[in-house]
N, C-alpha and C positions, 0 to 999 in steps of 0.2 A: 220782529222776533221770528215770525214764521218764515220769512224770506231767508234769514240767517241760518235757521235750522235746515231748511230745504237745500240751501247752497252747500252747507257743511256735509249733509248726507250725500248729495250728488257728487261732491268732490271725493269723498271717501269711497263711494261706489266706483268711480272712474279709476282711482288709484289702484284699488283691489283688482278690478277686472283687467286693466291694462297690464299689470304685473304678471299675470299668469298666462296671458294670451300672446306673448311675444312670438311664439312659434306655431300657434294654433292654426293659422291659415297658410303656413309656409309650404311651398311646392315640394320641398325636400322630404316631407313627412312620409313615412311608410317603410317597407322593407324592400331593399334593392339587392339583387343577386348579380355577381360578376358574370358577364356573358361573352365578351370578345375584346381582343386587343385591336386597335385601329391606329394607323398612321395617316394623318391628314395633311395635304399640301398646304403650306403657309401662303403660297402665292395665289391659289385659286379655290381652295377648299375641297378639292377632289380627294377621294380616298385612295391612297397609294398602296396600302397594305391592309389586310384584314384577316384575322384568324380567330377561331373560337377558343375560348379558354377551356382547357382540358385538365384532366387529372384532379388532384385535390384542390388546385386553385379555383376550379369551377364551383366549389361550394362556398366561396367567400361571400358574406352578406353584410350589409349595413342595415340597421334598424333605427330610424329616427322617429322619436315619439313627440307628441304635442306638448308634453310637460318639459321638454328640453333635454331629456335623457337620450343617449345613444348606446348601441351595442354593435360591435364589430366582431364577427365570427370568422375564423379561418379553419378550414378543414385540414389543411396541411399540418398544422401544429396542434389541432384539436383544442384550440384555446380561444378566448374572446377577451375583448377590451370593453370596458364600460365607463361611462362618465356623462358629462353634459356637453352640449354643442350649441353653437350660435351660427346661423346661416345669414350671410349678408347678400341679399339679392342684387344689390348694385354692383358689388365687386365679384360676385359669384364665388365666394370663399366660405368654406365650412371650417370653423375653428373648434377644436376638440379640447376639453378640459377633463382632468382627472382630479380626484380629491386626495390630496397628500397632506397629512397632519392637520386636517380640519379646514383646509382652504383649497379652492379650485386653482390648480396650476395648469397653464396651457401645455397641452401635450403635443399638438401639431396642427397642421392645416391641410386641407385639400382644395386645390384650385380647380374649378369646374370649367370645362370647355363649352359644354352646353347642358341644358336641363329642360326636358319636356315632361309631359305627364306620364310617359312610359319609359323614358331613357335618361340616365344621368351619365355624363362622360367626365371622368376625372383625369386631369393632365398628369402624365407620368414622366414626360421628358420632352425636350425640344432639341432638334438637330437638323441639319440640312441633309435629309436622307436621299433626296433625288438630285443633289448637286446642282441646284439651279440658283444658288446664292441666297435663298430665302429659307429661314428656319421653318421646319415642318413640326407638327405636334403629334406626339404619341399619347394615346388615351386608353383607359380601360372603360368599356361601356358596361354599365349596370342596367338591368331591366327591373322594372317594378314588379313585385310579386303579388 
């Protein structure tokens, strides 16, 4: 009887703790501010173009919280979007959800080119910018605040 009670309590504890920790140790957590636009060579990874983000676009931020909530702020429109997110480390994709009529609906995704403790690069496009026959990658670099 004691073993059954112990097993039941342990199982309940694991279910409760796992349910809330999905994002708790995610490297994406924190506040990220737009810093620069970068074009990266698809053939050798060399930076082809780089320019700082200026004007109102420089104030764009993502805030990813451990409870799974996110907030995106844009200085250009003085608006923000809120909802929940899921980050898949394996595919490096952030999926955003907003609550519509009581249920979470997928709003969109961000594909990451890279993620370090201080920099997150979101892919904004792919094209052969240097005409070498290989697709190059355009990203926005966000720095951790």
